[in-house]
C-alpha positions in Angstrom: 59.1 -115.5 184.4 56.3 -115.9 187.2 57.0 -114.7 190.2 56.9 -118.1 191.8 59.9 -119.1 189.4 61.8 -115.7 190.3 64.8 -117.3 192.7 64.6 -115.9 196.4 65.7 -112.5 197.3 68.7 -112.3 199.3 68.1 -109.6 202.7 71.3 -107.8 203.9 71.1 -107.0 207.5 72.4 -103.2 208.0 75.1 -104.0 210.2 76.6 -106.3 207.7 76.1 -103.8 205.0 79.6 -102.8 204.2 80.9 -105.0 201.5 83.3 -107.4 202.0 86.9 -108.0 200.0 86.7 -109.5 196.9 88.6 -111.9 195.2 89.4 -109.9 191.5 90.2 -106.8 193.9 90.5 -105.3 197.0 87.6 -102.6 198.4 88.6 -99.2 199.2 86.5 -97.4 201.3 85.0 -93.6 200.1 85.0 -92.3 203.0 88.0 -92.5 206.3 87.8 -91.0 209.9 89.8 -87.9 210.4 91.9 -89.3 213.3 93.2 -86.4 215.9 96.7 -85.0 215.3 98.5 -84.7 218.8 101.5 -82.8 217.4 104.8 -82.5 219.6 106.5 -79.3 221.0 110.2 -79.1 219.1 112.0 -76.1 219.4 114.7 -74.4 216.8 115.4 -72.7 214.4 112.0 -72.1 212.4 110.4 -72.6 215.6 111.5 -69.6 217.5 110.6 -67.6 213.7 106.8 -69.2 213.6 106.4 -67.6 217.7 108.0 -64.3 216.6 105.9 -64.4 214.0 103.1 -65.1 215.8 104.5 -62.9 218.8 104.4 -59.2 216.1 101.2 -60.5 213.8 99.1 -60.6 217.2 100.7 -57.3 218.9 99.8 -55.5 215.8 96.1 -56.8 215.0 95.2 -56.4 218.7 97.4 -53.7 219.4 96.8 -51.5 216.7 92.8 -50.7 217.1 94.0 -48.6 220.3 96.5 -46.6 219.2 95.2 -42.8 218.5 95.8 -40.6 216.0 94.5 -37.0 216.8 91.5 -37.4 218.3 90.5 -40.4 216.4 91.2 -44.3 215.9 94.4 -44.5 214.0 92.7 -47.4 212.3 89.5 -47.5 211.8 86.5 -48.3 208.7 84.0 -46.8 209.3 81.2 -48.5 207.2 78.5 -46.3 208.7 80.2 -42.7 207.2 81.7 -44.4 205.1 85.1 -43.4 206.0 88.3 -45.5 206.0 91.0 -43.6 208.5 94.3 -44.9 207.6 97.1 -43.6 210.2 96.7 -39.8 208.1 94.8 -40.3 205.3 91.2 -39.9 204.8 89.6 -42.2 202.7 86.1 -42.7 200.4 84.7 -45.2 198.5 86.2 -43.4 195.7 89.5 -44.4 196.8 88.5 -47.6 195.4 91.1 -48.1 193.4 94.0 -48.2 195.7 92.4 -50.9 197.8 92.1 -53.0 194.1 96.2 -52.0 193.9 96.4 -53.4 197.8 94.4 -56.7 196.3 97.2 -57.0 193.4 100.2 -56.2 194.8 99.1 -58.8 198.1 98.7 -60.8 194.8 102.2 -60.5 193.4 103.9 -60.7 196.8 101.8 -64.0 197.1 102.6 -65.2 193.8 106.7 -63.8 194.3 107.2 -66.1 198.0 105.9 -68.8 196.4 107.9 -69.2 193.3 111.0 -68.0 196.2 110.3 -70.6 199.0 107.2 -72.4 199.0 104.1 -71.9 201.0 106.1 -69.6 203.4 103.2 -67.5 203.9 101.3 -70.9 205.2 104.0 -71.6 207.8 104.0 -68.5 209.0 102.0 -65.8 208.5 98.8 -67.2 207.9 96.2 -66.8 210.6 95.2 -69.6 210.7 98.8 -71.4 211.3 98.8 -67.5 214.3 95.7 -69.0 215.9 96.1 -72.8 215.8 99.6 -72.0 217.2 98.6 -70.7 220.2 95.1 -72.6 220.6 98.5 -75.5 220.7 100.3 -73.5 223.3 97.0 -73.6 225.3 96.4 -77.1 224.8 100.5 -78.3 225.8 99.8 -75.6 229.1 97.3 -77.3 230.5 96.6 -80.7 229.6 100.7 -81.6 229.2 102.8 -82.7 225.9 101.7 -84.5 223.3 102.2 -88.1 225.0 100.0 -86.5 228.2 97.9 -85.5 225.8 97.1 -89.2 224.5 97.4 -90.7 228.4 94.8 -87.8 229.1 92.8 -88.9 226.0 92.6 -92.6 225.7 91.8 -93.0 230.1 88.0 -91.9 231.8 86.2 -89.5 232.6 87.8 -88.4 236.0 87.7 -84.7 237.6 90.8 -84.1 236.9 90.4 -85.3 233.5 87.2 -82.7 233.3 88.6 -80.3 234.8 91.9 -79.0 232.1 89.6 -80.1 229.4 86.9 -77.8 231.2 90.4 -75.2 231.7 91.3 -75.5 228.5 87.9 -74.5 226.4 87.5 -71.6 229.2 90.5 -70.3 227.6 89.7 -71.1 223.5 86.5 -69.4 224.2 88.2 -66.2 225.8 90.4 -66.1 223.6 88.1 -66.6 220.6 85.5 -63.9 221.8 88.7 -61.3 222.3 89.9 -61.7 219.0 86.1 -61.5 217.3 85.7 -58.0 219.8 89.3 -57.1 218.2 88.0 -57.4 214.8 84.3 -55.4 215.0 87.1 -53.2 216.7 88.7 -52.5 213.6 84.8 -51.7 211.7 83.2 -49.6 215.1 85.3 -47.2 217.7 87.0 -49.9 219.9 86.7 -47.6 223.1 82.8 -47.3 222.5 82.4 -51.5 221.5 82.9 -51.7 224.4 80.6 -50.4 226.2 77.3 -50.9 223.9 78.1 -54.9 224.2 78.3 -54.7 228.2 75.2 -52.6 227.6 73.8 -55.0 224.3 72.4 -51.8 222.5 74.7 -53.1 219.5 72.7 -56.2 218.4 75.3 -56.4 214.7 78.0 -55.8 216.7 77.2 -58.6 219.3 76.1 -60.9 216.4 79.7 -60.1 214.7 81.8 -60.7 217.4 80.1 -63.7 218.6 80.3 -64.9 214.9 84.6 -64.3 214.2 85.1 -65.6 217.6 83.0 -68.6 216.7 85.0 -69.0 213.4 88.3 -68.6 215.5 87.6 -70.8 218.0 86.0 -73.4 215.7 88.4 -73.5 212.8 92.0 -72.9 215.9 90.8 -75.3 218.4 89.1 -78.0 216.0 89.4 -78.2 212.0 92.9 -76.9 212.4 94.7 -78.4 209.8 91.7 -79.8 208.5 90.8 -75.9 207.4 94.6 -76.4 205.5 94.2 -80.0 203.5 90.4 -79.3 202.4 89.1 -75.5 202.9 92.1 -73.7 202.3 92.6 -73.2 197.8 95.7 -72.4 198.6 97.0 -75.8 198.7 95.2 -77.1 195.4 97.2 -74.1 193.1 100.4 -74.1 194.4 101.8 -76.5 192.3 101.2 -74.4 189.5 103.6 -71.9 191.2 105.9 -74.0 192.1 109.0 -75.6 190.0 112.4 -77.3 190.6 113.9 -74.3 191.6 111.7 -73.2 194.2 112.9 -74.1 198.0 110.7 -76.3 199.5 110.7 -78.3 202.8 112.6 -81.8 201.0 114.0 -84.9 202.6 117.5 -86.0 201.2 116.3 -90.2 200.5 119.7 -90.6 198.7 121.5 -89.9 202.0 118.8 -91.3 205.0 117.7 -94.7 203.2 116.8 -97.3 204.2 116.2 -96.2 206.8 116.4 -98.5 210.3 116.9 -97.7 214.2 120.4 -98.7 214.8 123.0 -98.5 217.9 125.7 -96.0 218.3 129.0 -98.4 218.5 128.3 -100.1 215.3 129.2 -98.9 212.0 125.5 -98.8 210.3 126.7 -97.3 206.8 128.3 -101.6 207.1 124.6 -102.9 207.8 123.7 -100.6 204.8 121.8 -97.8 206.6 121.0 -94.0 205.6 121.1 -91.2 208.1 117.5 -91.7 208.9 116.4 -94.0 212.3 113.0 -93.4 211.4 112.3 -92.2 214.9 109.4 -90.9 212.8 110.0 -87.6 215.5 109.1 -85.4 211.6 105.6 -87.2 211.3 105.0 -86.4 214.7 105.9 -82.3 215.2 104.3 -81.4 211.8 101.0 -79.8 212.3 99.3 -81.2 209.4 100.0 -84.7 210.3 101.8 -85.8 207.2 105.0 -87.6 206.5 107.7 -85.4 204.9 110.0 -88.4 204.0 106.9 -89.7 201.0 108.0 -86.6 199.2 106.7 -82.7 198.4 102.9 -82.8 199.5 100.1 -80.9 199.1 99.4 -80.7 202.6 102.5 -79.7 203.8 103.3 -75.3 205.0 106.3 -75.3 205.0 107.0 -74.2 208.8 110.0 -76.0 208.9 109.2 -78.1 212.2 110.4 -81.1 210.7 113.3 -79.7 210.0 114.4 -78.6 214.1 113.2 -82.2 214.7 115.5 -84.4 212.1 118.0 -81.7 213.2 118.1 -82.4 217.3 118.6 -86.0 216.2 121.6 -85.5 213.9 122.9 -83.9 216.6 122.2 -86.1 218.8 123.3 -88.9 217.1 126.8 -87.0 215.6 126.2 -86.6 211.8 125.8 -83.7 209.8 122.3 -82.1 210.0 120.8 -81.3 207.1 118.7 -84.7 206.5 115.9 -82.6 206.4 116.5 -79.3 205.1 115.0 -76.8 203.6 116.6 -76.5 199.4 115.2 -77.6 195.6 113.8 -80.7 193.3 117.3 -79.8 191.8 119.7 -78.6 194.6 118.9 -82.4 195.8 119.5 -83.8 192.4 123.2 -82.2 191.9 124.1 -82.1 194.9 124.1 -78.4 195.0 126.8 -76.3 197.5 124.0 -73.4 198.9 125.2 -70.4 197.0 124.2 -72.7 193.8 120.7 -73.1 194.9 120.7 -69.7 196.1 121.7 -68.5 192.0 119.0 -70.7 190.5 117.1 -69.5 192.6 117.2 -65.7 191.5 115.5 -67.0 188.3 114.2 -64.9 185.4 110.4 -65.5 186.9 111.6 -64.2 189.8 113.4 -60.9 189.0 110.4 -60.2 186.7 108.1 -60.8 190.0 109.7 -58.6 192.1 110.5 -55.9 189.1 106.6 -55.6 189.0 105.6 -55.8 192.5 108.7 -53.1 193.3 107.1 -50.7 190.4 104.0 -51.0 191.6 104.3 -50.2 195.0 106.1 -46.9 194.0 103.7 -46.1 191.8 101.2 -46.7 194.8 103.3 -44.9 197.7 104.3 -41.8 195.2 100.4 -41.8 194.3 99.2 -41.1 197.6 101.6 -39.0 198.2 100.9 -36.7 195.9 96.9 -37.5 196.5 94.9 -34.3 196.5 92.2 -34.3 199.6 89.5 -33.6 198.2 86.6 -35.7 196.1 84.0 -34.1 193.7 81.0 -35.5 191.9 78.6 -34.2 189.8 74.9 -34.9 189.1 72.5 -33.0 186.7 69.4 -32.0 187.9 67.0 -34.5 186.4 63.8 -32.1 187.2 65.2 -29.4 185.5 67.9 -29.7 182.5 67.3 -26.4 181.6 65.3 -23.1 182.0 65.0 -19.7 180.9 65.8 -17.4 184.4 65.2 -13.2 184.4 67.7 -11.0 183.4 67.0 -13.4 179.9 69.4 -15.5 181.5 69.6 -19.6 179.9 70.6 -21.9 184.3 71.4 -25.4 184.1 71.4 -27.5 187.5 73.9 -28.9 189.4 74.1 -31.0 192.3 78.1 -31.6 193.4 79.1 -33.5 196.2 82.0 -32.3 197.9 84.1 -34.6 200.1 87.0 -33.0 202.8 89.3 -35.7 203.3 91.1 -33.8 205.3 90.7 -33.6 208.8 89.6 -30.1 209.6 87.4 -27.8 208.0 87.9 -26.3 204.8 86.0 -23.3 202.5 86.0 -24.0 199.0 85.8 -22.2 195.9 83.8 -23.0 192.9 83.8 -21.5 189.5 82.7 -23.3 186.2 84.8 -22.6 182.5 83.9 -23.4 179.1 81.4 -20.7 177.6 81.7 -17.1 176.8 79.7 -16.2 179.7 79.4 -18.4 181.7 79.3 -18.0 185.5 77.8 -19.9 188.9 75.1 -18.3 189.8 74.7 -19.9 193.6 76.6 -19.8 196.8 80.2 -19.3 195.4 82.1 -20.5 198.9 80.8 -22.6 200.9 82.3 -24.6 204.1 83.4 -28.3 204.7 83.7 -29.5 208.0 86.1 -32.4 208.5 86.5 -35.4 207.2 82.9 -34.6 206.3 80.6 -34.4 203.1 78.0 -32.2 201.4 75.6 -32.3 198.3 75.4 -28.2 197.2 72.9 -27.2 194.2 75.6 -24.8 191.7 73.7 -22.7 188.9 75.7 -22.4 185.9 74.1 -19.4 183.5 74.6 -17.9 180.0 73.0 -15.3 178.3 70.1 -16.3 176.3 71.3 -17.6 173.0 75.1 -16.1 173.6 75.5 -20.1 172.1 74.3 -22.6 169.7 71.7 -25.5 170.8 72.9 -28.3 171.9 75.5 -30.2 174.6 78.4 -28.4 176.0 81.8 -29.5 177.9 82.1 -27.8 180.6 84.7 -28.1 184.2 84.1 -27.4 187.4 87.2 -26.5 189.2 86.6 -26.4 193.0 89.6 -25.6 194.6 90.8 -25.1 198.2 92.4 -21.3 198.7 93.8 -22.5 202.3 95.7 -25.4 201.5 95.9 -25.2 197.1 94.5 -28.5 196.7 92.3 -28.0 193.5 89.9 -30.5 191.5 88.2 -29.9 187.4 85.6 -32.0 186.5 83.8 -31.9 183.4 79.9 -32.1 183.1 77.7 -31.3 180.1 76.1 -28.0 180.1 72.6 -28.6 177.6 71.3 -25.6 175.4 67.6 -26.7 174.0 66.7 -25.7 170.1 
């Protein structure tokens, strides 16, 4: 076939390139523009608990860096000096095992809480939830309630609209920057951080304050539920920790359906209606914009605001509360009482999680309580593994890093054992300042020929006579052939 025989090519304009639904099937778009959610404010049991958690978490977060312990900041992770101050504890990078234990305890706690009552962390204590709640409260105070915000966004740009939008953004930026400043204050002494920032003398500090401030501003001010839906991995794997006896926010379909509007003067049961009046308040108050009446969805953060909204409507209609409630799938299906539901919640899986978690917490606290405030690292001097010195002695040289994990100066005594005639030929006592570490050269000697050639195990004993602390570390004494 020649080019002249080919049928003419049909050119589709770019503006008309969107495919139309075909006769064989409906066209489904692979992209849906995200609609802005305007959550309605609600009061109730779960709403109050959310604000209690906001106050508690932010009181700790914003207040803790300003508290002092003796002559220092109470909680400070000094990365430059490699010191971590937590109340009366001074931890070093060598104490990494405690961080590992803390992460394991946190993960196991998350598993336990999720197995018991779903996404409690997400709904009440997650930083994304907490700061989103704070930012929405600011938005509500400046722009008004849900209907006022809808009208404001739909209205043309006037001086009043610009004033409200600018004021909201300014308050958001102030809260975000203060959050970034506080966060950096956990790693740089916060009382020194302020003057450094005002003098523009801390380049990295300024960067991280603005970085975390921008993250708070973007996540809580704009992205909001998008973080919970698409960025947080917890939403994706939570179903692996759920079962039919997990407490979740549930809609009682058997009681609520069929839903529909009604008047109080007419018996709705005669008309075949359920208790749900289809007011959609449960959808309007949801911070992630889902309809809980469609069943459990991975986007649900378990905040319980839909429960408060539904109970408010049930009270006005003089219907029993609990059309939407915290329950389990088995509890709703079998119409169990509250006591029956709780008995099934305390199932073997939960009891095992609890026992392991308690054991880990007790073990970690016991380890911290009995921890020796002294750390020692030993490195052999590779420049001179073994040498003969004056007096017919065979000498090995070591470098000891002695870390004082107390907040007072300490004198340490260095001794060695493991071979006949082994003695410390260098300085046997050393003083180290509070929360400091020092490298010390230590020379060990034995009479030449008193020990067979080879590598021999020895032990360094470093003790603090003043507080009774003692650390023993193993090393090798090399005797050449």
